[in-house]
C-alpha positions as CSV (number, residue, x, y, z in Angstrom):
1,X,-0.2,-0.2,0.1
2,X,1.3,3.3,-1.0
3,X,0.9,6.2,1.2
4,X,0.9,9.6,-0.1
5,X,2.8,12.2,2.4
6,X,1.6,15.7,2.8
7,X,4.0,18.6,4.2
8,X,3.2,17.9,7.7
9,X,4.0,14.2,7.1
10,X,7.2,15.0,5.7
11,X,8.4,17.4,8.5
12,X,7.4,15.1,11.4
13,X,9.2,12.0,9.4
14,X,12.2,14.3,9.3
15,X,12.0,14.9,13.0
16,X,11.2,11.0,13.5
17,X,14.5,10.2,11.8
18,X,16.8,12.9,13.5
19,X,15.5,11.7,16.6
20,X,16.0,8.1,15.8
21,X,19.7,8.7,14.8
22,X,20.4,11.0,17.6
23,X,19.3,8.5,20.0
24,X,21.1,5.6,18.5
25,X,24.3,7.8,18.6
26,X,23.6,8.6,22.2
27,X,22.9,5.0,23.0
28,X,26.1,3.7,21.4
29,X,28.7,6.5,21.6
30,X,27.2,8.8,24.6
31,X,27.2,11.5,21.6
32,X,24.3,14.1,21.5
33,X,24.2,15.8,18.1
34,X,21.2,18.0,18.7
35,X,23.2,19.0,21.9
36,X,26.5,19.7,19.6
37,X,24.6,21.6,17.2
38,X,22.1,23.5,19.2
39,X,23.8,23.4,22.7
40,X,24.2,27.5,22.7
41,X,20.5,27.7,23.0
42,X,19.2,25.2,25.7
43,X,15.6,26.8,24.7
44,X,16.1,25.5,21.1
45,X,17.3,22.1,22.1
46,X,14.4,21.5,24.3
47,X,12.2,22.5,21.5
48,X,13.7,20.1,19.1
49,X,13.4,17.4,21.7
50,X,9.6,18.2,22.2
51,X,9.2,18.3,18.1
52,X,10.8,14.8,17.9
53,X,8.4,13.6,20.5
54,X,5.5,14.8,19.1
55,X,6.5,13.6,15.6
56,X,6.6,10.2,17.1
57,X,3.5,10.3,18.5
58,X,2.0,11.7,15.4
59,X,3.3,8.6,13.3
60,X,2.3,6.3,16.0
61,X,-1.1,7.6,15.5
62,X,-1.1,7.5,11.9
63,X,0.0,4.0,11.7
64,X,-2.6,2.7,14.1
65,X,-5.5,4.3,12.3
66,X,-4.0,3.7,8.8
67,X,-6.7,1.9,6.9
68,X,-5.6,-1.6,5.7
């Protein structure tokens, strides 16, 4: 089944991928890319983490409610 993605889908997908890669690096090497790149602005780091979490919830909802 092919799913069309709108702008919100693409934006949230990017955040999910960024979050997954970041957590993989944190788990494997204790290396937080988001903190490295945005560490001078703690509010921005927190915002990115929140957007990653919300994006994950958005995709979880989409996958659960996807018509078969």
